C-alpha positions in Angstrom: -10.5 -4.9 -27.4 -14.0 -5.3 -28.9 -14.1 -4.9 -32.7 -16.6 -3.1 -34.8 -19.4 -5.6 -35.5 -18.3 -8.9 -37.0 -20.9 -11.5 -36.0 -18.9 -14.3 -37.6 -16.2 -13.9 -35.1 -18.5 -13.1 -32.2 -20.3 -16.4 -32.8 -17.2 -18.1 -31.4 -17.5 -16.3 -28.1 -18.5 -18.7 -25.2 -21.5 -16.6 -24.1 -24.8 -16.7 -25.9 -25.8 -13.2 -24.6 -25.1 -10.3 -26.9 -24.8 -6.6 -26.0 -25.0 -3.9 -28.7 -23.4 -0.6 -27.7 -24.1 2.5 -29.7 -21.9 5.6 -28.8 -20.1 8.0 -31.1 -17.2 8.2 -28.6 -14.9 5.4 -29.6 -13.1 5.4 -26.3 -16.3 5.1 -24.3 -17.8 2.3 -26.4 -14.6 0.3 -26.4 -14.2 0.7 -22.6 -17.7 -0.5 -22.0 -17.2 -3.3 -24.5 -14.0 -4.4 -22.8 -15.8 -4.6 -19.4 -18.7 -6.6 -20.8 -16.4 -9.0 -22.7 -14.5 -9.6 -19.5 -17.8 -11.0 -18.1 -18.2 -13.3 -21.2 -20.8 -11.2 -23.0 -20.6 -11.0 -26.8 -20.3 -7.4 -27.8 -21.0 -5.4 -30.9 -19.9 -1.8 -31.2 -21.4 1.0 -33.3 -20.5 4.6 -33.8 -23.9 5.7 -34.9 -27.5 4.7 -35.2 -27.1 4.1 -38.9 -24.3 1.7 -38.3 -26.5 -0.3 -35.9 -29.4 -0.4 -38.4 -27.1 -1.9 -41.1 -26.7 -5.1 -39.1 -29.1 -8.0 -39.1 -29.7 -8.8 -35.5 -28.8 -12.4 -34.5 -31.6 -14.5 -32.9 -30.2 -14.6 -29.4 -30.9 -12.9 -26.0 -29.6 -9.4 -26.2 -29.9 -5.8 -25.2 -29.0 -2.4 -26.6 -26.9 0.1 -24.6 -27.7 3.4 -26.4 -26.3 6.9 -26.1 -29.0 9.6 -26.4 -26.8 12.1 -28.2 -25.5 10.7 -31.5 -24.5 12.3 -34.8 -27.3 12.2 -37.4 -30.1 10.0 -36.0 -30.3 10.5 -32.2 -30.6 7.7 -29.7 -34.2 8.6 -29.0 -35.0 8.6 -32.7 -33.4 5.2 -33.0 -35.5 4.0 -30.0 -38.7 5.3 -31.6 -37.9 3.6 -34.9 -37.2 0.2 -33.3 -40.5 0.5 -31.4 -42.3 1.3 -34.6 -41.1 -1.9 -36.3 -41.7 -4.0 -33.3 -38.1 -4.7 -32.3 -38.4 -5.7 -28.7 -34.8 -5.4 -27.8 -34.5 -4.0 -24.3 -32.8 -0.6 -24.3 -30.5 0.9 -21.7 -30.0 4.6 -22.3 -26.7 6.4 -21.6 -27.0 10.1 -20.8 -25.1 13.1 -19.5 -26.6 15.1 -16.7 -28.0 17.7 -19.1 -30.0 15.0 -20.9 -32.3 14.1 -18.0 -35.5 15.4 -19.7 -34.7 13.4 -22.8 -34.0 10.4 -20.7 -37.5 10.7 -19.1 -38.9 10.7 -22.6 -36.9 7.6 -23.4 -38.2 5.8 -20.4 -41.7 6.6 -21.5 -40.9 5.1 -24.8 -39.9 1.8 -23.0 -36.3 2.1 -22.1 -35.6 -0.3 -19.2 -32.9 1.8 -17.5 -30.7 4.8 -17.9 -27.1 5.3 -16.9 -25.5 8.6 -16.3 -22.0 9.2 -17.6 -19.4 8.5 -16.4 -20.8 5.1 -16.0 -19.8 3.0 -13.0 -18.8 -0.6 -14.0 -21.2 -2.3 -11.6 -24.1 -0.1 -12.7 -23.5 -1.2 -16.3 -23.2 -4.8 -15.4 -26.4 -4.7 -13.3 -28.4 -3.0 -16.0 -27.2 -5.3 -18.7 -27.9 -8.4 -16.6 -31.5 -7.2 -15.9 -32.1 -6.3 -19.6 -30.9 -9.7 -20.8 -33.2 -11.4 -18.3 -36.1 -9.3 -19.7 -35.2 -10.3 -23.2 -35.0 -14.0 -22.2 -38.5 -13.7 -20.6 -39.8 -11.9 -23.7 -38.5 -14.6 -26.0 -39.9 -17.4 -23.7 -43.3 -15.7 -23.8 -43.2 -15.5 -27.6 -42.3 -19.1 -27.9 -45.0 -20.2 -25.5 -47.6 -18.1 -27.3 -46.6 -19.6 -30.6 -46.9 -23.1 -29.2 -50.3 -22.3 -27.7 -51.5 -21.0 -31.1 -50.3 -24.2 -32.8 -52.2 -26.3 -30.3 -55.4 -24.2 -30.6 -55.2 -24.6 -34.4 -55.8 -28.4 -33.8 -59.2 -27.8 -32.2 -62.3 -28.4 -34.2 -64.9 -25.6 -34.6 -67.1 -27.2 -32.0 -64.2 -27.7 -29.6 -63.4 -24.0 -29.9 -67.0 -23.1 -29.1 -67.0 -25.3 -26.0 -63.6 -23.8 -24.9 -65.0 -20.3 -25.2 -68.0 -21.2 -23.1 -66.0 -23.0 -20.5 -63.6 -20.1 -20.2 -66.5 -17.7 -19.8 -67.6 -19.7 -16.7 -70.6 -21.7 -18.0 -71.4 -25.2 -16.7 -71.7 -28.2 -19.0 -75.5 -28.1 -18.9 -75.5 -24.4 -19.8 -73.1 -25.0 -22.7 -75.3 -27.9 -24.0 -78.3 -25.6 -24.0 -76.4 -22.9 -25.8 -75.1 -25.2 -28.5 -78.2 -27.5 -28.7 -76.2 -30.6 -28.0 -76.2 -33.1 -25.2 -74.3 -32.6 -22.0 -72.4 -35.9 -22.6 -71.3 -34.4 -26.0 -70.1 -31.2 -24.2 -68.1 -33.3 -21.7 -66.5 -35.2 -24.6 -65.5 -32.0 -26.4 -64.4 -30.4 -23.2 -62.1 -33.4 -22.4 -60.7 -33.3 -25.9 -59.9 -29.5 -25.6 -58.1 -30.1 -22.3 -56.0 -32.9 -23.8 -55.1 -31.0 -26.9 -54.1 -27.9 -25.1 -52.5 -29.8 -22.2 -54.6 -27.7 -19.8 -54.4 -29.2 -16.2 -57.4 -27.3 -14.9 -60.3 -25.0 -16.0 -58.3 -22.1 -14.5 -55.4 -23.0 -16.8 -57.8 -23.2 -19.8 -59.3 -19.8 -18.9 -55.8 -18.3 -18.9 -55.1 -19.8 -22.3 -58.4 -18.4 -23.6 -57.4 -14.9 -22.3 -54.0 -15.1 -23.9 -55.6 -16.1 -27.2 -58.2 -13.3 -26.7 -61.1 -15.8 -27.1 -64.5 -14.5 -26.1 -68.0 -15.8 -26.4 
């Protein structure tokens, strides 16, 4: 049976994927937790939004299975709060049939899925697997963006200027005219930019410039 959150013990679980379940019905959250643990997920259970907010989230791929109707702070209020502080944890909403309008609101707020109670085992497993993949992708994007910013920080001021012009579609001769330097010098800076950013093509360099929001 899953225990109420104790990350020291959970850290010994074989899976690196963590599922947070917030539901005020103990039987429901423990049943869902048992199912997920049987599939080697780490599980943390909470009876309220406040209980969830008391915990420091581990740095690992995860998702949140969240009941809409909770005592005190509702599931939607918790979802709104997490969005306001830029917590990108994928959220799966749990709802009763009468909560469909609220569920629509939750989806507009960014929930990745919603499950209607009573929840089918396979529906939960499918939703959690998809949400975990989303979080893995989000984390990979964040890591790649951080790496790109580190590489961009190594460029000289002139190299950044040349990069911006190249990404805007200008030819070497045009860039030389814009910067009042020789075309040979432009080629030199352009080559240095490509090496430092590990860009394999101008198209790749342009995508990097777009990601960094670089404009002329």
